[in-house]
ZAVO-309277 format. One record per residue (C-alpha): chain; residue in one letter; x, z, y. Coordinates in steps of 0.2 Angstrom, whole numbers, m for minus. Example, Ala and Ser with C-alpha at 12.3 -4.5 7.8 and 13.67 -1.06 7.14 Angstrom:
<rec chain="A" resn="a" c1="62" c3="39" c2="m22"/>
<rec chain="A" resn="s" c1="68" c3="36" c2="m5"/>
***
This chain:
<rec chain="A" resn="x" c1="0" c3="0" c2="0"/>
<rec chain="A" resn="x" c1="14" c3="4" c2="12"/>
<rec chain="A" resn="x" c1="22" c3="m13" c2="8"/>
<rec chain="A" resn="x" c1="6" c3="m22" c2="12"/>
<rec chain="A" resn="x" c1="5" c3="m13" c2="29"/>
<rec chain="A" resn="x" c1="23" c3="m18" c2="33"/>
<rec chain="A" resn="x" c1="20" c3="m36" c2="29"/>
<rec chain="A" resn="x" c1="4" c3="m36" c2="39"/>
<rec chain="A" resn="x" c1="14" c3="m28" c2="54"/>
<rec chain="A" resn="x" c1="27" c3="m42" c2="52"/>
<rec chain="A" resn="x" c1="14" c3="m55" c2="52"/>
<rec chain="A" resn="x" c1="6" c3="m48" c2="68"/>
<rec chain="A" resn="x" c1="23" c3="m47" c2="76"/>
<rec chain="A" resn="x" c1="28" c3="m65" c2="72"/>
<rec chain="A" resn="x" c1="11" c3="m72" c2="78"/>
<rec chain="A" resn="x" c1="15" c3="m71" c2="97"/>
<rec chain="A" resn="x" c1="33" c3="m77" c2="93"/>
<rec chain="A" resn="x" c1="26" c3="m93" c2="85"/>
<rec chain="A" resn="x" c1="14" c3="m95" c2="100"/>
<rec chain="A" resn="x" c1="28" c3="m94" c2="112"/>
<rec chain="A" resn="x" c1="37" c3="m107" c2="104"/>
<rec chain="A" resn="x" c1="23" c3="m119" c2="107"/>
<rec chain="A" resn="x" c1="26" c3="m117" c2="125"/>
<rec chain="A" resn="x" c1="34" c3="m132" c2="132"/>
<rec chain="A" resn="x" c1="48" c3="m122" c2="141"/>
<rec chain="A" resn="x" c1="52" c3="m111" c2="126"/>
<rec chain="A" resn="x" c1="52" c3="m126" c2="115"/>
<rec chain="A" resn="x" c1="63" c3="m136" c2="126"/>
<rec chain="A" resn="x" c1="76" c3="m121" c2="126"/>
<rec chain="A" resn="x" c1="75" c3="m119" c2="107"/>
<rec chain="A" resn="x" c1="77" c3="m138" c2="104"/>
<rec chain="A" resn="x" c1="95" c3="m137" c2="111"/>
<rec chain="A" resn="x" c1="92" c3="m149" c2="125"/>
<rec chain="A" resn="x" c1="98" c3="m136" c2="139"/>
<rec chain="A" resn="x" c1="114" c3="m143" c2="146"/>
<rec chain="A" resn="x" c1="112" c3="m160" c2="137"/>
<rec chain="A" resn="x" c1="119" c3="m174" c2="147"/>
<rec chain="A" resn="x" c1="120" c3="m189" c2="135"/>
<rec chain="A" resn="x" c1="131" c3="m180" c2="122"/>
<rec chain="A" resn="x" c1="130" c3="m185" c2="104"/>
<rec chain="A" resn="x" c1="114" c3="m178" c2="96"/>
<rec chain="A" resn="x" c1="104" c3="m177" c2="112"/>
<rec chain="A" resn="x" c1="94" c3="m192" c2="108"/>
<rec chain="A" resn="x" c1="88" c3="m185" c2="92"/>
<rec chain="A" resn="x" c1="85" c3="m168" c2="99"/>
<rec chain="A" resn="x" c1="75" c3="m175" c2="113"/>
<rec chain="A" resn="x" c1="64" c3="m186" c2="101"/>
<rec chain="A" resn="x" c1="61" c3="m171" c2="90"/>
<rec chain="A" resn="x" c1="56" c3="m160" c2="105"/>
<rec chain="A" resn="x" c1="44" c3="m174" c2="112"/>
<rec chain="A" resn="x" c1="36" c3="m178" c2="95"/>
<rec chain="A" resn="x" c1="33" c3="m160" c2="91"/>
<rec chain="A" resn="x" c1="25" c3="m157" c2="108"/>
<rec chain="A" resn="x" c1="14" c3="m172" c2="106"/>
<rec chain="A" resn="x" c1="9" c3="m167" c2="88"/>
<rec chain="A" resn="x" c1="m7" c3="m158" c2="92"/>
<rec chain="A" resn="x" c1="0" c3="m143" c2="102"/>
<rec chain="A" resn="x" c1="m9" c3="m136" c2="117"/>
<rec chain="A" resn="x" c1="5" c3="m142" c2="128"/>
<rec chain="A" resn="x" c1="3" c3="m159" c2="122"/>
<rec chain="A" resn="x" c1="m15" c3="m159" c2="126"/>
<rec chain="A" resn="x" c1="m12" c3="m151" c2="143"/>
<rec chain="A" resn="x" c1="2" c3="m164" c2="147"/>
<rec chain="A" resn="x" c1="m11" c3="m178" c2="144"/>
<rec chain="A" resn="x" c1="m24" c3="m169" c2="154"/>
<rec chain="A" resn="x" c1="m13" c3="m167" c2="169"/>
<rec chain="A" resn="x" c1="m10" c3="m186" c2="169"/>
<rec chain="A" resn="x" c1="m28" c3="m189" c2="170"/>
<rec chain="A" resn="x" c1="m31" c3="m176" c2="183"/>
<rec chain="A" resn="x" c1="m18" c3="m183" c2="194"/>
<rec chain="A" resn="x" c1="m25" c3="m201" c2="193"/>
<rec chain="A" resn="x" c1="m43" c3="m195" c2="195"/>
<rec chain="A" resn="x" c1="m40" c3="m183" c2="210"/>
<rec chain="A" resn="x" c1="m37" c3="m197" c2="223"/>
<rec chain="A" resn="x" c1="m52" c3="m207" c2="217"/>
<rec chain="A" resn="x" c1="m63" c3="m192" c2="218"/>
<rec chain="A" resn="x" c1="m56" c3="m188" c2="235"/>
<rec chain="A" resn="x" c1="m61" c3="m205" c2="241"/>
<rec chain="A" resn="x" c1="m78" c3="m205" c2="233"/>
<rec chain="A" resn="x" c1="m84" c3="m188" c2="238"/>
<rec chain="A" resn="x" c1="m74" c3="m184" c2="254"/>
<rec chain="A" resn="x" c1="m70" c3="m200" c2="262"/>
<rec chain="A" resn="x" c1="m86" c3="m211" c2="259"/>
<rec chain="A" resn="x" c1="m99" c3="m197" c2="265"/>
<rec chain="A" resn="x" c1="m88" c3="m191" c2="279"/>
<rec chain="A" resn="x" c1="m96" c3="m202" c2="292"/>
<rec chain="A" resn="x" c1="m110" c3="m210" c2="282"/>
<rec chain="A" resn="x" c1="m119" c3="m194" c2="279"/>
<rec chain="A" resn="x" c1="m120" c3="m191" c2="298"/>
<rec chain="A" resn="x" c1="m125" c3="m209" c2="301"/>
<rec chain="A" resn="x" c1="m140" c3="m208" c2="288"/>
<rec chain="A" resn="x" c1="m146" c3="m191" c2="295"/>
<rec chain="A" resn="x" c1="m143" c3="m197" c2="313"/>
<rec chain="A" resn="x" c1="m134" c3="m181" c2="318"/>
<rec chain="A" resn="x" c1="m120" c3="m189" c2="326"/>
<rec chain="A" resn="x" c1="m130" c3="m193" c2="342"/>
<rec chain="A" resn="x" c1="m133" c3="m175" c2="348"/>
<rec chain="A" resn="x" c1="m114" c3="m172" c2="346"/>
<rec chain="A" resn="x" c1="m110" c3="m187" c2="357"/>
<rec chain="A" resn="x" c1="m122" c3="m181" c2="371"/>
<rec chain="A" resn="x" c1="m113" c3="m164" c2="372"/>
<rec chain="A" resn="x" c1="m95" c3="m163" c2="378"/>
<rec chain="A" resn="x" c1="m88" c3="m170" c2="362"/>
<rec chain="A" resn="x" c1="m83" c3="m189" c2="365"/>
<rec chain="A" resn="x" c1="m84" c3="m202" c2="351"/>
<rec chain="A" resn="x" c1="m65" c3="m202" c2="350"/>
<rec chain="A" resn="x" c1="m63" c3="m184" c2="348"/>
<rec chain="A" resn="x" c1="m77" c3="m183" c2="335"/>
<rec chain="A" resn="x" c1="m70" c3="m196" c2="324"/>
<rec chain="A" resn="x" c1="m51" c3="m191" c2="327"/>
<rec chain="A" resn="x" c1="m55" c3="m173" c2="322"/>
<rec chain="A" resn="x" c1="m64" c3="m178" c2="306"/>
<rec chain="A" resn="x" c1="m50" c3="m190" c2="301"/>
<rec chain="A" resn="x" c1="m36" c3="m178" c2="304"/>
<rec chain="A" resn="x" c1="m43" c3="m162" c2="297"/>
<rec chain="A" resn="x" c1="m50" c3="m169" c2="281"/>
<rec chain="A" resn="x" c1="m36" c3="m182" c2="279"/>
<rec chain="A" resn="x" c1="m23" c3="m168" c2="280"/>
<rec chain="A" resn="x" c1="m33" c3="m158" c2="267"/>
<rec chain="A" resn="x" c1="m34" c3="m172" c2="255"/>
<rec chain="A" resn="x" c1="m15" c3="m175" c2="256"/>
<rec chain="A" resn="x" c1="m11" c3="m156" c2="254"/>
<rec chain="A" resn="x" c1="m23" c3="m155" c2="239"/>
<rec chain="A" resn="x" c1="m15" c3="m170" c2="230"/>
<rec chain="A" resn="x" c1="3" c3="m163" c2="234"/>
<rec chain="A" resn="x" c1="m1" c3="m146" c2="227"/>
<rec chain="A" resn="x" c1="m8" c3="m154" c2="211"/>
<rec chain="A" resn="x" c1="7" c3="m165" c2="209"/>
<rec chain="A" resn="x" c1="19" c3="m151" c2="213"/>
<rec chain="A" resn="x" c1="11" c3="m140" c2="200"/>
<rec chain="A" resn="x" c1="10" c3="m154" c2="187"/>
<rec chain="A" resn="x" c1="28" c3="m159" c2="190"/>
<rec chain="A" resn="x" c1="34" c3="m141" c2="188"/>
<rec chain="A" resn="x" c1="25" c3="m138" c2="172"/>
<rec chain="A" resn="x" c1="29" c3="m155" c2="164"/>
<rec chain="A" resn="x" c1="48" c3="m153" c2="170"/>
<rec chain="A" resn="x" c1="54" c3="m150" c2="152"/>
<rec chain="A" resn="x" c1="46" c3="m166" c2="145"/>
<rec chain="A" resn="x" c1="51" c3="m176" c2="160"/>
<rec chain="A" resn="x" c1="69" c3="m171" c2="157"/>
<rec chain="A" resn="x" c1="69" c3="m175" c2="139"/>
<rec chain="A" resn="x" c1="61" c3="m192" c2="140"/>
<rec chain="A" resn="x" c1="76" c3="m201" c2="147"/>
<rec chain="A" resn="x" c1="87" c3="m193" c2="134"/>
<rec chain="A" resn="x" c1="77" c3="m200" c2="120"/>
<rec chain="A" resn="x" c1="80" c3="m218" c2="124"/>
<rec chain="A" resn="x" c1="68" c3="m232" c2="128"/>
<rec chain="A" resn="x" c1="62" c3="m235" c2="110"/>
<rec chain="A" resn="x" c1="65" c3="m218" c2="102"/>
<rec chain="A" resn="x" c1="50" c3="m207" c2="97"/>
<rec chain="A" resn="x" c1="31" c3="m209" c2="97"/>
<rec chain="A" resn="x" c1="17" c3="m203" c2="107"/>
<rec chain="A" resn="x" c1="25" c3="m195" c2="123"/>
<rec chain="A" resn="x" c1="42" c3="m202" c2="119"/>
<rec chain="A" resn="x" c1="36" c3="m220" c2="121"/>
<rec chain="A" resn="x" c1="38" c3="m220" c2="140"/>
<rec chain="A" resn="x" c1="48" c3="m212" c2="154"/>
<rec chain="A" resn="x" c1="43" c3="m206" c2="171"/>
<rec chain="A" resn="x" c1="45" c3="m223" c2="179"/>
<rec chain="A" resn="x" c1="32" c3="m231" c2="167"/>
<rec chain="A" resn="x" c1="15" c3="m235" c2="174"/>
<rec chain="A" resn="x" c1="7" c3="m221" c2="164"/>
<rec chain="A" resn="x" c1="17" c3="m207" c2="171"/>
<rec chain="A" resn="x" c1="24" c3="m214" c2="188"/>
<rec chain="A" resn="x" c1="7" c3="m211" c2="198"/>
<rec chain="A" resn="x" c1="6" c3="m193" c2="191"/>
<rec chain="A" resn="x" c1="23" c3="m187" c2="197"/>
<rec chain="A" resn="x" c1="32" c3="m185" c2="213"/>
<rec chain="A" resn="x" c1="25" c3="m189" c2="230"/>
<rec chain="A" resn="x" c1="15" c3="m204" c2="225"/>
<rec chain="A" resn="x" c1="m1" c3="m195" c2="223"/>
<rec chain="A" resn="x" c1="m1" c3="m190" c2="241"/>
<rec chain="A" resn="x" c1="0" c3="m208" c2="246"/>
<rec chain="A" resn="x" c1="m14" c3="m212" c2="234"/>
<rec chain="A" resn="x" c1="m25" c3="m198" c2="241"/>
<rec chain="A" resn="x" c1="m23" c3="m203" c2="259"/>
<rec chain="A" resn="x" c1="m27" c3="m221" c2="255"/>
<rec chain="A" resn="x" c1="m42" c3="m217" c2="244"/>
<rec chain="A" resn="x" c1="m49" c3="m206" c2="258"/>
<rec chain="A" resn="x" c1="m46" c3="m219" c2="272"/>
<rec chain="A" resn="x" c1="m54" c3="m232" c2="260"/>
<rec chain="A" resn="x" c1="m69" c3="m221" c2="258"/>
<rec chain="A" resn="x" c1="m71" c3="m218" c2="277"/>
<rec chain="A" resn="x" c1="m69" c3="m237" c2="280"/>
<rec chain="A" resn="x" c1="m82" c3="m241" c2="267"/>
<rec chain="A" resn="x" c1="m94" c3="m228" c2="274"/>
<rec chain="A" resn="x" c1="m93" c3="m234" c2="292"/>
<rec chain="A" resn="x" c1="m96" c3="m252" c2="287"/>
<rec chain="A" resn="x" c1="m109" c3="m250" c2="274"/>
<rec chain="A" resn="x" c1="m118" c3="m235" c2="283"/>
<rec chain="A" resn="x" c1="m126" c3="m229" c2="266"/>
<rec chain="A" resn="x" c1="m118" c3="m215" c2="256"/>
<rec chain="A" resn="x" c1="m121" c3="m221" c2="238"/>
<rec chain="A" resn="x" c1="m116" c3="m239" c2="241"/>
<rec chain="A" resn="x" c1="m101" c3="m233" c2="250"/>
<rec chain="A" resn="x" c1="m96" c3="m222" c2="236"/>
<rec chain="A" resn="x" c1="m98" c3="m236" c2="223"/>
<rec chain="A" resn="x" c1="m88" c3="m248" c2="234"/>
<rec chain="A" resn="x" c1="m74" c3="m235" c2="236"/>
<rec chain="A" resn="x" c1="m74" c3="m231" c2="217"/>
<rec chain="A" resn="x" c1="m73" c3="m250" c2="213"/>
<rec chain="A" resn="x" c1="m60" c3="m254" c2="226"/>
<rec chain="A" resn="x" c1="m48" c3="m240" c2="222"/>
<rec chain="A" resn="x" c1="m49" c3="m243" c2="203"/>
<rec chain="A" resn="x" c1="m45" c3="m261" c2="206"/>
<rec chain="A" resn="x" c1="m30" c3="m256" c2="217"/>
<rec chain="A" resn="x" c1="m24" c3="m243" c2="204"/>
<rec chain="A" resn="x" c1="m25" c3="m256" c2="190"/>
<rec chain="A" resn="x" c1="m18" c3="m271" c2="200"/>
<rec chain="A" resn="x" c1="m3" c3="m262" c2="209"/>
<rec chain="A" resn="x" c1="7" c3="m257" c2="194"/>
<rec chain="A" resn="x" c1="5" c3="m273" c2="185"/>
<rec chain="A" resn="x" c1="7" c3="m286" c2="199"/>
<rec chain="A" resn="x" c1="16" c3="m277" c2="214"/>
<rec chain="A" resn="x" c1="26" c3="m262" c2="209"/>
<rec chain="A" resn="x" c1="38" c3="m272" c2="197"/>
<rec chain="A" resn="x" c1="43" c3="m283" c2="211"/>
<rec chain="A" resn="x" c1="46" c3="m270" c2="225"/>
<rec chain="A" resn="x" c1="64" c3="m269" c2="220"/>
<rec chain="A" resn="x" c1="72" c3="m284" c2="211"/>
<rec chain="A" resn="x" c1="73" c3="m279" c2="192"/>
<rec chain="A" resn="x" c1="89" c3="m279" c2="182"/>
<rec chain="A" resn="x" c1="92" c3="m289" c2="166"/>
<rec chain="A" resn="x" c1="102" c3="m285" c2="151"/>
<rec chain="A" resn="x" c1="107" c3="m298" c2="137"/>
<rec chain="A" resn="x" c1="112" c3="m293" c2="120"/>
<rec chain="A" resn="x" c1="114" c3="m301" c2="103"/>
<rec chain="A" resn="x" c1="100" c3="m299" c2="91"/>
<rec chain="A" resn="x" c1="107" c3="m290" c2="76"/>
<rec chain="A" resn="x" c1="97" c3="m290" c2="59"/>
<rec chain="A" resn="x" c1="99" c3="m271" c2="57"/>
<rec chain="A" resn="x" c1="92" c3="m268" c2="75"/>
<rec chain="A" resn="x" c1="77" c3="m279" c2="73"/>
<rec chain="A" resn="x" c1="61" c3="m269" c2="77"/>
<rec chain="A" resn="x" c1="47" c3="m281" c2="78"/>
<rec chain="A" resn="x" c1="43" c3="m298" c2="71"/>
<rec chain="A" resn="x" c1="27" c3="m307" c2="75"/>
<rec chain="A" resn="x" c1="23" c3="m323" c2="66"/>
<rec chain="A" resn="x" c1="8" c3="m335" c2="70"/>
<rec chain="A" resn="x" c1="7" c3="m352" c2="61"/>
<rec chain="A" resn="x" c1="25" c3="m359" c2="64"/>
<rec chain="A" resn="x" c1="29" c3="m348" c2="79"/>
<rec chain="A" resn="x" c1="37" c3="m332" c2="80"/>
<rec chain="A" resn="x" c1="42" c3="m318" c2="91"/>
<rec chain="A" resn="x" c1="57" c3="m307" c2="88"/>
<rec chain="A" resn="x" c1="61" c3="m290" c2="97"/>
<rec chain="A" resn="x" c1="75" c3="m277" c2="95"/>
<rec chain="A" resn="x" c1="76" c3="m259" c2="100"/>
<rec chain="A" resn="x" c1="82" c3="m256" c2="118"/>
<rec chain="A" resn="x" c1="93" c3="m241" c2="122"/>
<rec chain="A" resn="x" c1="89" c3="m239" c2="141"/>
<rec chain="A" resn="x" c1="85" c3="m221" c2="143"/>
<rec chain="A" resn="x" c1="70" c3="m218" c2="154"/>
<rec chain="A" resn="x" c1="69" c3="m236" c2="160"/>
<rec chain="A" resn="x" c1="53" c3="m246" c2="163"/>
<rec chain="A" resn="x" c1="54" c3="m261" c2="152"/>
<rec chain="A" resn="x" c1="45" c3="m276" c2="160"/>
<rec chain="A" resn="x" c1="49" c3="m289" c2="148"/>
<rec chain="A" resn="x" c1="60" c3="m294" c2="133"/>
<rec chain="A" resn="x" c1="61" c3="m310" c2="124"/>
<rec chain="A" resn="x" c1="73" c3="m319" c2="112"/>
<rec chain="A" resn="x" c1="83" c3="m334" c2="118"/>
<rec chain="A" resn="x" c1="93" c3="m347" c2="108"/>
<rec chain="A" resn="x" c1="112" c3="m350" c2="111"/>
<rec chain="A" resn="x" c1="107" c3="m363" c2="124"/>
<rec chain="A" resn="x" c1="96" c3="m351" c2="134"/>
<rec chain="A" resn="x" c1="79" c3="m358" c2="128"/>
<rec chain="A" resn="x" c1="65" c3="m345" c2="124"/>
<rec chain="A" resn="x" c1="64" c3="m344" c2="105"/>
<rec chain="A" resn="x" c1="47" c3="m346" c2="98"/>
<rec chain="A" resn="x" c1="52" c3="m354" c2="81"/>
<rec chain="A" resn="x" c1="52" c3="m363" c2="69"/>
<rec chain="A" resn="x" c1="50" c3="m348" c2="57"/>
<rec chain="A" resn="x" c1="64" c3="m347" c2="44"/>
<rec chain="A" resn="x" c1="58" c3="m351" c2="26"/>
<rec chain="A" resn="x" c1="64" c3="m334" c2="20"/>
<rec chain="A" resn="x" c1="51" c3="m325" c2="32"/>
<rec chain="A" resn="x" c1="37" c3="m334" c2="22"/>
<rec chain="A" resn="x" c1="44" c3="m333" c2="4"/>
<rec chain="A" resn="x" c1="55" c3="m318" c2="4"/>
<rec chain="A" resn="x" c1="56" c3="m300" c2="9"/>
<rec chain="A" resn="x" c1="59" c3="m292" c2="26"/>
<rec chain="A" resn="x" c1="78" c3="m290" c2="23"/>
<rec chain="A" resn="x" c1="80" c3="m308" c2="19"/>
<rec chain="A" resn="x" c1="69" c3="m313" c2="34"/>
<rec chain="A" resn="x" c1="80" c3="m302" c2="46"/>
<rec chain="A" resn="x" c1="96" c3="m310" c2="38"/>
<rec chain="A" resn="x" c1="89" c3="m327" c2="41"/>
<rec chain="A" resn="x" c1="85" c3="m323" c2="59"/>
<rec chain="A" resn="x" c1="103" c3="m316" c2="61"/>
<rec chain="A" resn="x" c1="110" c3="m333" c2="56"/>
<rec chain="A" resn="x" c1="101" c3="m341" c2="71"/>
<rec chain="A" resn="x" c1="113" c3="m332" c2="83"/>
<rec chain="A" resn="x" c1="98" c3="m327" c2="95"/>
<rec chain="A" resn="x" c1="100" c3="m315" c2="110"/>
<rec chain="A" resn="x" c1="87" c3="m304" c2="118"/>
<rec chain="A" resn="x" c1="85" c3="m304" c2="137"/>
<rec chain="A" resn="x" c1="77" c3="m288" c2="144"/>
<rec chain="A" resn="x" c1="70" c3="m286" c2="161"/>
<rec chain="A" resn="x" c1="69" c3="m268" c2="167"/>
<rec chain="A" resn="x" c1="69" c3="m256" c2="181"/>
<rec chain="A" resn="x" c1="82" c3="m242" c2="178"/>
<rec chain="A" resn="x" c1="76" c3="m223" c2="178"/>
<rec chain="A" resn="x" c1="88" c3="m220" c2="192"/>
<rec chain="A" resn="x" c1="76" c3="m229" c2="204"/>
<rec chain="A" resn="x" c1="62" c3="m217" c2="201"/>
<rec chain="A" resn="x" c1="63" c3="m209" c2="219"/>
<rec chain="A" resn="x" c1="67" c3="m225" c2="227"/>
<rec chain="A" resn="x" c1="50" c3="m232" c2="220"/>
<rec chain="A" resn="x" c1="41" c3="m216" c2="225"/>
<rec chain="A" resn="x" c1="46" c3="m217" c2="243"/>
<rec chain="A" resn="x" c1="43" c3="m236" c2="244"/>
<rec chain="A" resn="x" c1="26" c3="m234" c2="236"/>
<rec chain="A" resn="x" c1="21" c3="m218" c2="246"/>
<rec chain="A" resn="x" c1="26" c3="m227" c2="262"/>
<rec chain="A" resn="x" c1="15" c3="m242" c2="258"/>
<rec chain="A" resn="x" c1="0" c3="m233" c2="254"/>
<rec chain="A" resn="x" c1="2" c3="m221" c2="269"/>
<rec chain="A" resn="x" c1="3" c3="m236" c2="280"/>
<rec chain="A" resn="x" c1="m12" c3="m244" c2="273"/>
<rec chain="A" resn="x" c1="m21" c3="m227" c2="275"/>
<rec chain="A" resn="x" c1="m16" c3="m227" c2="293"/>
<rec chain="A" resn="x" c1="m22" c3="m245" c2="296"/>
<rec chain="A" resn="x" c1="m39" c3="m241" c2="288"/>
<rec chain="A" resn="x" c1="m41" c3="m225" c2="298"/>
<rec chain="A" resn="x" c1="m36" c3="m234" c2="314"/>
<rec chain="A" resn="x" c1="m49" c3="m248" c2="310"/>
<rec chain="A" resn="x" c1="m63" c3="m234" c2="307"/>
<rec chain="A" resn="x" c1="m58" c3="m226" c2="323"/>
<rec chain="A" resn="x" c1="m60" c3="m242" c2="332"/>
<rec chain="A" resn="x" c1="m76" c3="m246" c2="324"/>
<rec chain="A" resn="x" c1="m84" c3="m230" c2="328"/>
<rec chain="A" resn="x" c1="m79" c3="m231" c2="346"/>
<rec chain="A" resn="x" c1="m83" c3="m249" c2="349"/>
<rec chain="A" resn="x" c1="m96" c3="m255" c2="337"/>
<rec chain="A" resn="x" c1="m106" c3="m240" c2="331"/>
<rec chain="A" resn="x" c1="m122" c3="m238" c2="341"/>
***
């Protein structure tokens, strides 16, 4: 009976210890990543840490939840703070009594834009600060794992479209832009619900289009060319007599924009498919591809450009917000009756 109690006591004591290891910070420390600067074994330790964190733990869920919150927050600010700011008073016709007092149109709109605008940016900034602090261990581990190492969280870095907008100062720029966009839609449409719908649709389009069409070209991407070695082939796609071959990329934390196989003459390789890939196994297929002397050209943005992109993008969205706010200010002063 005494032995059973001792075992039960040990189980109770070990329970909190196990739960503490599920914490991202403690898991990071126990993984051996503290002090890692690219030494041998850091990549494997980083991949193990990331995969363990993503494999159903509470921290993995919170990590993904924080990403969603940071992307939703600016949109909600534009919809629920920006669009109704002026429109609500236009619909209720409460703006006219204010103008008949000592408050001028200019002061009325300026105070609203400045006060709520600053509040939106502060809210987004605090959310981003808290998220960046909490997810710091994951963000530090991602570049150490390499571009193609790991699954789940390890499949991307902080410069990737999935994480970039949920880190740093970019959410502040998004929030300012979404707020100004909502105000502009409100003063033009003069109906709250339609203005909210237009704001939601317009901001969603910008958030989808920007990382795909504009952000990759804000700074000229870099390229890397390396021979395609059979042992490093990571993907083969065959369609009729066309094929695509890719190999793993070791660019820690980089944003991979494109990769394609090229022939010794520099032409994009699309086939023909070696016979061994139809009639024999994967090893024979890889060996046949190796005899073609192909190379892979990778277009990417290095991880070192993270803050450069952050400042560029924040400045652009903030400038767009100022332009929209100035337009709304002018519209209220000159066109609103």
